C-alpha positions in Angstrom: 0.0 0.0 0.0 1.3 3.5 -1.0 1.2 6.7 1.0 -1.1 8.6 -1.5 -1.8 12.3 -1.1 -5.2 13.7 -1.9 -5.2 17.5 -2.5 -8.5 19.4 -2.6 -9.9 22.8 -1.6 -13.4 24.2 -1.4 -12.4 27.2 -3.5 -12.3 24.8 -6.5 -16.1 24.1 -6.1 -16.8 27.9 -6.0 -15.7 28.3 -9.6 -19.1 28.2 -11.4 -19.7 29.7 -14.8 -23.4 28.9 -15.2 -26.0 26.2 -15.3 -25.5 23.7 -18.0 -21.8 24.1 -18.3 -20.2 20.6 -18.3 -17.2 21.8 -16.2 -19.3 22.2 -13.1 -18.7 22.2 -9.4 -20.6 18.9 -9.1 -17.6 17.2 -10.6 -15.7 17.4 -7.4 -18.7 16.4 -5.4 -19.0 13.2 -7.5 -15.4 12.4 -6.8 -15.6 13.1 -3.1 -18.9 11.1 -2.7 -17.5 8.1 -4.6 -14.3 7.9 -2.5 -16.4 8.3 0.6 -19.0 5.7 -0.1 -16.3 3.1 -1.2 -14.1 3.9 1.8 -11.2 4.8 -0.4 -10.8 8.2 1.2 -9.8 6.4 4.5 -6.6 5.3 2.9 -5.5 8.8 1.6 -3.5 11.6 3.1 -5.8 14.6 2.6 -4.4 18.0 2.3 -5.8 21.5 1.5 -4.4 22.9 -1.7 -2.5 26.2 -1.1 -2.7 29.3 -3.2 0.0 29.7 -5.9 1.8 33.0 -6.4 2.2 35.0 -9.5 5.8 34.0 -9.7 4.7 30.4 -9.9 2.4 31.1 -12.9 5.3 32.8 -14.7 7.2 29.5 -14.8 5.0 28.5 -17.7 3.0 31.6 -18.8 3.7 34.8 -20.5 3.4 37.8 -18.1 0.9 39.4 -20.4 -1.4 36.4 -20.2 -1.2 36.3 -16.4 -1.9 40.1 -16.3 -5.0 39.6 -18.6 -6.5 37.0 -16.2 -5.9 39.2 -13.2 -7.5 42.2 -15.1 -10.5 40.0 -16.0 -10.8 39.0 -12.3 -10.9 42.7 -11.4 -13.6 43.2 -14.0 -15.6 40.4 -12.4 -15.2 41.8 -8.9 -16.4 45.2 -10.1 -19.5 43.6 -11.7 -20.3 41.9 -8.4 -19.9 45.1 -6.5 -22.4 46.7 -8.8 -24.9 43.8 -8.2 -24.2 41.9 -11.4 -23.9 38.1 -11.5 -20.2 38.6 -12.1 -19.2 36.5 -15.1 -16.5 37.5 -17.6 -15.6 35.4 -20.7 -12.2 34.5 -22.0 -13.7 32.6 -24.9 -17.2 31.1 -25.4 -16.3 28.0 -23.3 -14.0 29.6 -20.7 -15.2 32.2 -18.1 -14.4 33.5 -14.7 -16.8 34.2 -11.7 -15.8 35.8 -8.5 -14.1 32.7 -7.2 -12.4 31.4 -10.4 -9.0 33.1 -9.9 -8.6 31.6 -6.5 -9.8 28.2 -7.8 -7.2 28.3 -10.5 -4.5 29.3 -8.1 -5.5 26.4 -5.8 -5.0 24.0 -8.7 -1.5 25.2 -9.3 -0.8 25.3 -5.6 -2.0 21.7 -5.2 0.2 20.4 -8.0 3.3 22.2 -6.6 2.6 21.2 -3.0 2.0 17.6 -4.0 5.3 17.7 -5.9 7.1 19.0 -2.9 5.6 16.4 -0.6 6.4 13.5 -2.9 10.0 14.7 -3.4 10.4 15.0 0.3 9.2 11.5 0.9 6.1 12.5 2.8 4.0 10.8 0.2 4.7 8.2 -2.4 2.4 9.8 -4.9 -0.6 12.1 -5.0 -3.9 12.9 -6.8 -5.0 16.5 -7.0 -8.9 16.7 -7.1 -9.0 20.3 -8.4 -10.7 22.3 -11.0 -10.8 24.2 -13.4 -8.6 21.9 -15.6 -5.4 23.2 -17.1 -4.0 21.3 -20.1 -5.5 23.5 -22.8 -3.9 26.7 -21.4 -1.0 27.7 -23.6 1.9 29.9 -22.7 0.0 32.9 -23.9 -3.7 32.0 -23.7 -6.4 30.6 -21.4 -8.8 28.4 -23.4 -11.0 25.3 -23.4 -12.3 25.5 -19.8 -8.6 26.1 -18.6 -7.2 29.2 -17.0 -3.6 28.2 -16.0 -1.8 25.1 -17.0 -1.5 23.3 -13.7 0.7 20.3 -14.8 3.1 22.4 -17.0 3.7 24.8 -14.1 4.4 21.8 -11.8 6.8 20.4 -14.3 8.7 23.6 -14.6 8.6 23.9 -10.8 10.3 20.5 -10.4 12.8 21.2 -13.2 13.8 24.7 -12.2 13.5 24.7 -8.5 14.2 21.1 -7.6 16.8 20.3 -10.3 15.4 17.1 -11.7 16.8 16.3 -15.1 14.1 14.0 -16.7 10.3 14.4 -16.2 7.5 12.6 -18.0 4.0 13.9 -18.6 1.2 11.5 -19.3 -2.1 12.9 -20.7 -5.0 10.5 -21.4 -7.8 13.1 -21.6 -10.1 12.7 -24.7 -8.8 16.1 -25.9 -5.2 16.8 -26.9 -3.3 18.7 -24.2 -2.3 21.5 -26.7 -1.4 23.9 -23.9 1.0 21.5 -22.2 2.6 20.7 -25.6 2.9 24.4 -26.4 4.7 25.1 -23.1 7.0 22.1 -22.9 7.7 21.5 -26.6 11.4 21.2 -27.4 12.5 20.8 -23.7 14.8 17.8 -23.7 14.2 17.3 -20.0 10.6 16.4 -20.6 8.9 13.5 -22.4 5.2 14.0 -23.0 3.0 11.0 -24.0 -0.6 11.5 -24.9 -3.6 9.8 -26.4 -6.6 11.8 -27.7 -9.6 11.5 -30.0 -8.9 12.9 -33.5 -10.2 14.9 -35.3 -11.6 16.6 -32.2 -11.1 19.8 -30.2 -8.6 21.5 -30.2 -7.8 20.1 -33.6 -4.0 19.7 -33.3 -1.4 17.3 -32.2 -1.0 15.3 -35.4 1.4 17.4 -37.5 4.9 18.9 -36.8 5.0 17.0 -33.5 8.0 18.1 -31.4 10.7 15.5 -30.8 9.9 15.2 -27.1 6.2 14.4 -27.7 4.7 11.0 -28.2 1.2 11.8 -29.5 -1.2 8.9 -30.2 -4.3 10.2 -31.9 -7.2 7.8 -32.2 -10.5 7.9 -34.1 -13.9 8.2 -32.5 -15.3 4.9 -31.1 -11.9 3.4 -30.4 -12.2 0.8 -27.6 -10.2 0.9 -24.5 -8.5 -2.4 -25.4 -7.2 -0.9 -28.6 -5.9 2.2 -26.7 -4.1 -0.1 -24.3 -2.3 -1.7 -27.3 -1.3 1.7 -28.7 0.0 2.8 -25.4 2.0 -0.4 -25.1 3.4 0.0 -28.6 4.2 3.8 -28.5 4.3 5.1 -25.0 6.0 2.6 -22.8 9.1 1.9 -25.0 9.8 5.7 -25.2 9.3 6.0 -21.4 11.6 3.1 -20.7 14.3 4.7 -22.8 13.8 8.1 -21.2 13.9 6.8 -17.6 11.9 9.7 -16.0 12.8 10.7 -12.5 9.2 11.8 -11.8 5.9 11.3 -13.6 3.0 13.8 -13.9 -0.4 12.8 -15.1 -3.0 15.0 -16.8 -5.8 12.7 -15.6 -8.8 13.4 -17.9 -11.6 10.9 -17.7 -13.7 12.1 -20.6 -12.5 9.3 -22.8 -14.9 7.1 -20.8 -17.5 5.4 -23.0 -20.3 7.0 -21.0 -19.0 10.6 -21.4 -20.9 12.6 -24.0 -18.1 15.1 -24.5 -16.1 12.5 -26.4 -16.6 9.3 -28.4 -14.0 7.0 -27.1 -14.5 3.6 -25.3 -12.5 3.6 -22.2 -13.7 2.2 -18.9 -12.7 2.2 -15.2 -10.6 -1.0 -15.8 -8.6 0.8 -18.5 -7.8 3.7 -16.2 -6.7 1.3 -13.5 -4.5 -0.6 -16.0 -2.9 2.6 -17.2 -2.2 3.7 -13.7 -0.7 0.4 -12.7 1.6 0.5 -15.8 2.8 3.9 -14.8 3.2 2.8 -11.2 5.5 0.0 -12.3 7.5 2.4 -14.5 7.8 4.9 -11.7 9.0 2.2 -9.3 11.8 1.3 -11.8 13.0 4.7 -12.7 11.4 7.4 -10.5 11.4 6.0 -6.9 7.6 5.6 -7.4 7.1 9.4 -7.7 3.8 10.3 -9.4 1.7 13.5 -9.2 -1.7 13.2 -10.9 -4.0 16.2 -11.6 -7.6 16.1 -12.6 -8.4 17.4 -16.1 -11.6 16.4 -17.9 -14.4 14.0 -17.1 -18.0 15.2 -17.4 -20.4 12.3 -16.9 -20.5 12.5 -13.1 -21.1 8.8 -12.4 -18.3 7.7 -14.8 -16.0 10.4 -13.4 -16.5 9.2 -9.8 -15.9 5.6 -10.7 -12.9 6.3 -12.9 -11.2 8.5 -10.3 -11.8 5.7 -7.8 -10.1 3.2 -10.0 -7.2 5.6 -10.6 -6.7 6.5 -7.0 -7.1 2.8 -5.9 -4.2 1.9 -8.2 -2.1 4.9 -6.9 -2.7 3.8 -3.3 -2.3 0.1 -3.9 -5.9 -0.6 -2.7 
């Protein structure tokens, strides 16, 4: 059994951009409730996610992009002070309410705190149950439900501040992590492996792929068993050669066959299998060190069950 951290904060549930939006506060309730009813939460080391600082955001983002988010937050706060509902839009899918900036800062803070705890040996690995997601946020732009790129910032944190030399990023969300690729492309200290539905939002990841990216696009309706084969063929040989000293996971669960935001055929068993393979790899090369951060997953029942399977594997339950 592993010492598995579970990072969460109530601020992440206060980010709410309107009824009907799939990236809703109930996502975290579904995760929390599932872990509670199954008893998995009893085996976790729960921690409050701290707030990140601006200097942390600048590890991965252009200062002008960070300033734009803070300016938008001030606009939201002004609207609230005037009695307005207090929503401001970055793009048609991505908005801020009065709590969104703090929620996004908690996401980054969770990933960095989890990284620090795992490196210090306080935990073997960790899962960050935080939202909004992050992997679409590029160096210069928030987009696709994402404000700041949580995983990319944590990767830069461990490279620049802790001095690790080889870090792997795994992204199994149904959508390509274009933001993470944009930020980490060409960095020889990073190997990013991803699967994603194609053609599909954000309509990239298949051409001019940087040398440190292993992108595996799959067509709609691909079954989980086929995705496992592709990972075995493409991901794991590259990861074995790379020998990462730490693994970060962009854990999106919207490739589940019950999730209407995608059309792939993964199940809870597939997420457990992937996690177990990564655990084995981490034990061989990275002293077991894994930090996983929630990305997508919008069918609430499937999300809860999938996170349970993922966290059970991390914790050895």
